[in-house]
N, C-alpha and C positions, 0 to 999 in steps of 0.2 A: 270373637271380642278379645280385646286387649287382655293384656294380664291384670290379675287382679279387681275384675270387673264380675257382675252377675246380671243376669237378664231374666224376665219374669215371663212366663208363655202360658197364656189362659184360652181355654177351648173358643172356637169361633161360634159366634150366635148363628149358627145354622140349623134347620131341621135335624140332620144327619147325627148330629151332637148330642141330640135329647137322652139318648140312652146311655152315655157315658158320663154325662155332665154331673159333677158332685158325688160320686159313685168311688168307693173306696178302690184300692188298688187291686185288692185281693178277689174282690166281688168280679173284677173286669177279668182276671185269670181265670177262674172258675169259669168263667163263660167265652175264654177264648178271645177274648176281645184285647186288641193290643194298642198300646198308647203310641199314636203316629205323630210326628212332627207336624204332618200335614194337616192335621185337625186344627192345630193350633198358632196361633198368632201372637208374636212379641208386643207385649204391651210396656215393657219399661226396659230401659238397658242402663247401669251407672257403676261407678266403683264404688269397690268395699270401704265402708268407714274402718278407720282403726279399731282394733278388736273384734271385728266381724270374721269369724273364720269359717262360721256353722250358719246352714239356712234357718234355724232357728232365731237365730240372733237379727238374722235380715228381716224375719217376720214379725219380729217382736217391733222393730224399728217403724215397721209399716201399719202396724197397729195403734202406734201412737199418733204418728201424722204421716200421711202420704205425700210424696213429692208433687208440686204442681204439674209437672210432665208425665205422671203415673196416669195413662188412659186405659181405665179398667177397674174390674170392682175389686174388693179387699180380698185380700189372699185367703183362696178357700179351698177345699176338697178337690181334686182333679187339674189343678193349676200343678205348673212344672216349673222349677227354679232350678237355672243351670248355671254353676258357680265355674269360673276360671282362675284358679289360685296357682301362680306362679307356672303356668303354662300346664296344669292339669284341667281337665274339664269334666266335670261329674255333673249329672242329670239326678234332680230330686223329684218323685212324685207327692204331693203334698197331701198328708192323710189328716183328719181330725186331732190326731195326738201324735205328732212325730212326722217322718218323711220316709220315703222307702227309695231307694236307690235303684234308678230304672238304665237299663242298657240300650244304646244304641238310638237313645232320642236324637241327639246331635250326630249327624253323620256329612262327613266329609264326600265331595262328589269322588265316587271310587270306578269311574267308567274308564275302563281299560285297565285297572290292576288286578293282580292274580288275586288278592284276598280282600273280600267286603265283609259286610256284616250277614249277608245273605249266601254266604260260601257253605257248601255242602260236599263231602266227598274228597276233601283235598289230600293230597299224598304228600307228606311230610318226609325229606329225606333223612334216613337211617331210623324211620319210625313205619311200623306196619299199619297197614288198613286205611280207612278213611277217616279225615277230621272235619269237624264243622265248626263254624263260629258261632257261640252263643253269648259274648259278651265282648265290649269294646271300651277302649279309652283314647283321650286324645290329648297329647303331651306335646308341647313345643309345636302346634301346629300338626302333628303327624298322628295317626289313627294307628293302634294297636290291636290285636284280636286275640281273645281267649279260647284256644281251641279245646274242644273236646274229642276224646274218641267215640265215633259214631257207632261201635258196637259194645266196646268196653264200659262206656260211661265215666262213672266217677270213681271205677275200680283202678283206672289208670289215671296217672299224674297229669294235668293239664300242661300247656305249653303256651306262649305267647309269639305270635308272628306279626312282622310288620306289614304294611299292604303290599310290598314284593315277595310276602313270603317267604321271607327271611327269620330265622329263628333266633328269637330275643331274649326269651327266658325259658328254662326248661325246668321239669320237676315242680311244678306248681301246684300247690294246695289249697290255697286260701285267697285265690282271686289276685285282685289288684291291691294286694297289701303294700305298706311300706318297701319292703323287701324287693319286690318285684317293679315297682315303681321307681326304686334306686336303681335296679338293673336296666330298666328302661332309660333313665337318666344317663348312665354309663352309657349306654350305647349310641344315645344321641350325641352326647359330648365325651367320647373317649379321654380318661385321664392323661394327661401329658406328663411325659417321662421328662425328670429333669436332666438339664444339657451336662454332658460331662464337661468337664473344667478342661481348658484348652492349654494343659501342660505341655510344654514342648520339648522332646528329648533331641540332642543334637549328635548327631554321629556322621563319621565319615562326610563330612562336608555337606551336610544335609538336615535340615528341621523337619523332625517328624513329630505330629501331633498326635493323641489320644484316639483321635476319630479316624487313623491311618493315613491321611494326607501327608504327601511328603513335597516339602519345598527345597530348592536349592537354595543353601546358606549362602548370603552374599558375601563376594569377594571383600576382604579387610586389606587396607593399606599397611605398608611395614610399620608405622608410626602408631596404627590401629592394633596391632598384633602386640606390638612393644606394651600398651598401654594395658592390653589383656594379659598379657602373661604375669603381672603381681611384681612386686620390688623385688622378693627373694629370686625370683626364675630371672629377671633381667639382670640381676647381680652375677649371678651364677654364669649367666650367657655372655656378658661383657666379658669375664675372666678369660674364656675361653675360644671365644668366637674371633676368626681370624676376620671375616667379613664384617664390618662394623656396619656396612647399610644393610645389613640382614638380621639386625635384633628381633626376632618373629617367634622367639620359643622353640626353635630348633637349632641345635649346632651344624650351621653348613661349614665345617672346618675344611675349606677348599682354599688354597691359596690364590690369590688373584690371578695369576698367570696361567691358571687351571691346573698346574702341578701338585702332586699331593706333596705334605712335609713342610716345615718351616724353612725359611731361605736362613744360612747361618748369619751370624751376625757378624763374626771376622771377615765372612766374604763382602760383606756389605761395608765394612771398613776399609778392606784393601782395593775397593770399586772408588769408593769414596779418595783415597789417597791417590789414584791413579788419574782421576778426574782432576785433581789438584796439580799434580806434576805435569800433565800435559797441558797446563793451563801456565805454569812456571817455567817450562821447556826442560824441565828436568827428567831423566830417565824413570820411566815408570816401574814399580815395586813387581816382581815377578808373583802375579796373581794367581798364576795356575800351580806353582810350586806352594803357595800358601794355602789353595783350596786343597791340594793334595795332602799336607799335613793335617788338615782340619779332617778329613775323611778319615785319614787313618788315626788320627786320636778318639773317632768314635768308635 
């Protein structure tokens, strides 16, 4: 059935069902008679109306007016109402006053699965002794089984397994209550951890995210480095940098000719004078002597 729907099952009109028709569930249990799906036929299936959360509300609606698509008698003792609310399937045996929840009425095909409703002597990892299934629930299309210890019975807490025998809930004392159903929902849909923010840390020319992934930092052109340095750093570098084509946040104080140190201003002046004298045909000044004097001055 789809989510938030219900179905009505009534006993087939055959001689074999005369001994169980219109009899309370307690009487059937005392006589060892099981309520089995194979003895029933579906007479109606439909959506729950707003506000219909319990089988009693559905019974009242059918007592007021039965839908035209309903193919059966009025809802009576021995009928079974199966409710599917948000993927949780529960079967109710109709009593004269009220309803009795019954287990295992709607069963999924369990062929080939380690655990089924008839499982007995099942060994659970980490637990001693054999276990048998005595109740089940269907949630989101999957069946889960309430397991009881075969020797200790109710003296030992129950457990819930899925069809593959995986432990879903431990230390269960009240059957498929809200707490256990929530554990099953968490098992079916594990909570998603919030994604870590992708804050990036830049070091040694690489970009590293919080997830631990490392990416190479893209190479920057000199003008991009210039813009990244900030106004104060750019001004400081311009004052001291000799290589003005390397305004990149680092002082690369290397002379253009590859030698360390600055070229003397006086030496530049003497060389300029020599070039002028050469063009005019006059004797060149003694550059070597001037440079020696400059070195001695330093």
